[in-house]
N, C-alpha and C positions, 0 to 999 in steps of 0.2 A: 408612858412612865411606868404603868403597872407591869408591862412586858419586860422592861429593863430590870425592874426590881426582882422579877422572877428568876433572872439568870445572873445578876451582878449586884453586889452591895457597894460598888464604887460610888463616890459622891457624884451627884448630877447637878449641873447648873443650867438654868433655862433663862433666856433673855426675852423679855416682853418688850419688843421694839415699838412702843407707842400704839399698841392695839386698842381698839375702841371698847366701850363698856360691855358689848355683847360677848366678849371673850374673857372677861374677868373671872367668870365662874370656872372656866377651864384652868386658868392659871392658879386659882384658889385650890382646885382639886390636885393639881400637880404639886403644889406646896405641901398639901396635907399628906401626900405620898412620900414626902421626904426630900424633895428637890429644893434647891436654893433658887428663888425667882428674883431676878434683877429686872428693874423696870425703867424704861425710858419714857418720860412723860409725853414726848412727841416722837414720831417716826424719824429715825436718823439714818437708817440704812443698814444693810447686812454687815458691811465692813465695820461700822461703828459698834454694832451689837457684838461682833466677834472680839473687837478690842476691849469692850467692857468685860466680857467673859475672861479674856486673857489677863486683864488687870486684876480681876477678882481672884483668879487661881493663883497668881503670883503672890498676892497678899495673904490669902487664907489657906493655901495648900503649898507652902514653900518647899516642903519635903517630898512632894509627889514626883513621879517620874515625868509628868507632863500632862497633856490634856488631849482629848479626842473631840473634834467638832463634827456636828451632824446637823443636817437641815431638818426642818419640821414638816416637810411636805410629803412624808411617807416614802421617799426615794431610797432610804437606807435601812437595811435589815439589822435587827438587833444583834444577830450572830456576827455580822461584819463589824459592828461597833465594838463588841467585846473582843473580837480578834485584833482589831486595831489597838485596843488598850494593851493586849497581851504582847503585841509587837514592841510597844514602848517599854513595857515592863521587862522585856528580854534584853534591853540595853540599846535600842536604836537611838542615835543621836542626831539624825537629820530629819528633814521634813518628809512625812510619809503621806502619799496620796492613795486613796482607794479608787482604783481605776475600773470603770464599767466597760462592758462590751458595746462599742459604738458601731457595729456593723449596720449597714443600710438595711432598713426594714425592721430592725430590732427596737428602734426608738422613734419618737415623734420626729417628723421631718425637720422642724425648726431646730430641734435639739441636735439632730445629726449634722445639719449644715453649719449651725453655729459652732459646734465643737470642732468640726473638720477645719473650718477657716481659722479659728483661734489656735488650733494645734499647729497648723502650718506656719502661722505667723510667729508663734512661740519658738518654733524650730529655727526660723530665720533670725530671730532676735537673740536666742540664747544657745543654739546648737543642741538643745535638749529635745528629745522626742517624747512628748507627753500626750498619750492617747486620749486622756480625759482631762481637759483643762477646767471643766466646769464642776468637777466633783466637790461636794461639800463635806464629804467624809475624809477627814484629814487627821493625822497624828502629829502633834507638836510637842517634842521633848521640852522639858523645863529649860534646858540650856539655850534654846533658841527663842523663847517667849519674848524677851526684851527686844530682839531684832524684829520679830513678827509684829509687835505692837507699834513699831515705828514705820512699817511699810505704808506707803501712801494709799489713800482710798477710803471712802466712807460707805460706799454702796457695793454693787456687785463687782466693780473693777478691782476691789481689794484682793479678792481671791485670785484674779489673774496676775496681779502685781507680785504676789508671793513668789511663784517660781521664777519670775523675771529678775528678782533680786538675789537669787541664791548664789550665783557666781560671785557677785560683788561681796556678799556677806560670807562667802566661803562655807556654805552650808550644803551638805550632801542631799540628794533627792532619792528616795526609795518609793517604788510603786508596787502595790499589792492588788491582785484582782478582787473585785467585790461583785455582788449580785447587781443585775441591771433591772431596776424597778421603775416603771412609769405608770402611775395610776391615773386613769381617765385622761390619757394623752397629756399628762402634766398640766392639767387645768388649775391645779392649786398653786402654781408658781406665781410669784409677785414680780418676776422679771419683765420689765417694760421693753419691748423689742427695739424701739428707736432710742429712747433716752439712755437706757442702760447699755445698749450696744455701743453707743458713742463714748460712754465712759470707759467701757472695757477696751475699746480700740484707740482711745485718745493718745496713749503713749506711742503706739505704732504710727498713728497719723502725724503726731508731732515730729517724730524722727524722719518720717517720709517727707514732710514739708521742709524740714531742715535740709535734707539732701537736695530737694528740688531747688530750694533757694540758693544753695551753694553752687549747684550746676549752672543756674541762671547767671550768677555773678561771674563765674568762670568764663562763660561764653560771651557775655556782654562786655566784660572788661577786655577780653582778647580782641574783640572786634573794635572796641573804642581805641585801644592802643594802636592798632594797625591804621585806623583812620586819622588819628590826630597826632601821634608821636612818631611811629615808624612808617614812613610813607612808602619806602621801598620794600617789597615783599621778598627779601632775600632769605636764605636759610638761617642766617644769624639773627635777623630781626624777628622772624617767625618763632625761633626757639626762645628768644628773650621775652617776647610778648606772651608766649605760652607759659614760661616759668613764672613770670610776674602775676599773670592772671590766676594761675593754679595756686600760687602762694597766698594771694589775697582770699581766694575762695576757701582755701584750707583753714585760714584764720576765722573766717565767717562761720564755717561749718563747726569748728571746735567751740566757738563762743556760743552758738545756738544750742549745741548738744549739752554743753556744760550747764546752761541755764534751764 
């Protein structure tokens, strides 16, 4: 907080997401330096903390150009935070991601592979090439805050869901390079490898399961029609069975994806 104040007088909002009593001195010092400290009585997750900050900015800084989000684990440089604010002040109206260099050997192995996998899955789901899907340094213009507040997710999956919703919300994506900083092999992260990975990939897994279910319905119904209704395997009956099974599986796929 002291470093931020040395280079910028922009308002700072800090969210204490249910930290225990040992950290209250730190949050007290942050408040004394001029930051607004918002407190969750219990830990609700990173997504919930970001939504709390978004709501506060909307209510108390309605005339600002937007907000910059940054993690508290030392991964983001003050200069990059200020530059992100300047990008918003220059008139950017879409979501801005601060993208780090994820070349192999430059970051911890679990971060490299985690980002590589999610980046490829995001490409398949949205058509967007996002080199750094895990970045916490983001610029959110005021115009998109209501939409970002309604993106699903209360924990780490919230940040992944943001870019996945952009096409539906008709919001542009801009990416700017930032410094790659990992202190102590990212030991300060609260990311739980199993629990939080399942949350991040849940949407991909659900759509994958939807496709698998639809394919199974298609194949099973086709076989069932041939065995019970169309006893002669002529070209006409094969075509009709294929059309009927494909039609039913299409309805199943649409219903599952819609829900």
